[in-house]
N, C-alpha and C positions, 0 to 999 in steps of 0.2 A: 408828670409823676402818675403812675398807675394808681388806682384807688384800691386795688386788692391788697390786703394785708398778707405779707409773705413771711416766711421764716427768717429771711435776711433783714427784715425790718426789726432790727434789734433795739430800736429806740422807742420808748413809750410815746414820745411826742409825735413821731412819725405815724404810729398807729392811731393816735388821737386825731391828727389832722385828716387822716383818710376816712374817719367816721363822720365828719361834719359834712352834710350835704350842702356845701357852700353855694354851688350854682343854683340849686333849687331854692335855697334861702334868698339868694339875690333876685330870682324871678318873683318870688313871693313879695319881697319888699317893693319891687317895681309895680306889680299888679295892684298892691294896696293903694297906690297913689291914684289909680284910675277907677276904683270901685265906688259905687254910690254908698252913702252912709246907712245901709240897711243890712241886717244880719244874714239874710239868705245868700246873697252873692258872696259874702265873706266866707260863709260855711262851705259853699260849693267850691270856691277856689282853693281854700285850705285843704279840703278833702281830696280834691283832684291832685294837688301837688304832693300830698302825702302818698297817694296811690301811685303817682308817677315816679316817685323817688327810686324805688327798686328797679323799675324799668330803665330809667335813665342810667343808673349806676351799672346795671348789667349790660345793656346794649351799647352804651356810649363809653363807659369807663372800664368795662371788662371784668367787673366784680362777679364772681361765681359763688362765693360763700353765702349760704342761706342765712347763717347767723349774722354776718356783716350786713346783709341787705335788710334783715329785720331790725337790727339795731339802728341802722340809718333811718328807717321809717320812724322809729320811736324818737330818734334824735330830732327829726323834722317836727314832730308833734311838740316836743319840749321847746324847740326854738320858737315855734308859733306862740306857745303859751308864755315863754319868757319875754318875747317882744311886746306882749300886751296889746297888740294891734289885731286887725282882722276880726275874726269871730270873738276873740277874747275881750275885745274892747266893749262888748255888750254884756259881759259878766259883771256881777256886782258882788261885794263881800257877802258871804264868806267864800265864794267860789274863786275870786281873784283879788289879790292885793299885789302890787308891784314886787314886793319882796318875795312872794311865793315863786314867781317866775325866776328871779335871780337865784334863789336858793336851789330850785329844781335844776336849773342849767348848771350851776356850779357842781352840785352833787353828781348829776348825770355825766358830766364831762369826765369825772374821775372813774366811774364804775365800768362802763363797757370796755375801754381799752385794756383794763386789767384782765378781763376774761378772754378777750380775743387775742391779746398779746400772749397770754399764758397758753392758750390753745395752739398757737402757731410757733411756740418756742418756750423755753423755760424761764424767760424773763431776764436771763443773763446773757443772751446772745449766743447760746450754745445749742 
């Protein structure tokens, strides 16, 4: 499945799935298992993967929409925060509570597809 959201993607769920940088999230989860328990390596890896997200999507998955690439980067940041691992594990209240990440991920999952889906069609598949 191509990651570019197109007019024929008349299903909200299809658009939603194309916005989740799942391969980058998987790499992030793998790398977390081999990093030392210090904040700097976690920050570097998280930052690097956020920066690589649009490059991966553009050159590997064929995504050309600047809006979709930007939203995917923000999605990666939200996923990092929601997972509560990596650099986030070093944050203390009030900067992080597990429910913050869950709420952010749930809300963010609903918002971007509405705008990109609307931008690429009228929401009714027409």
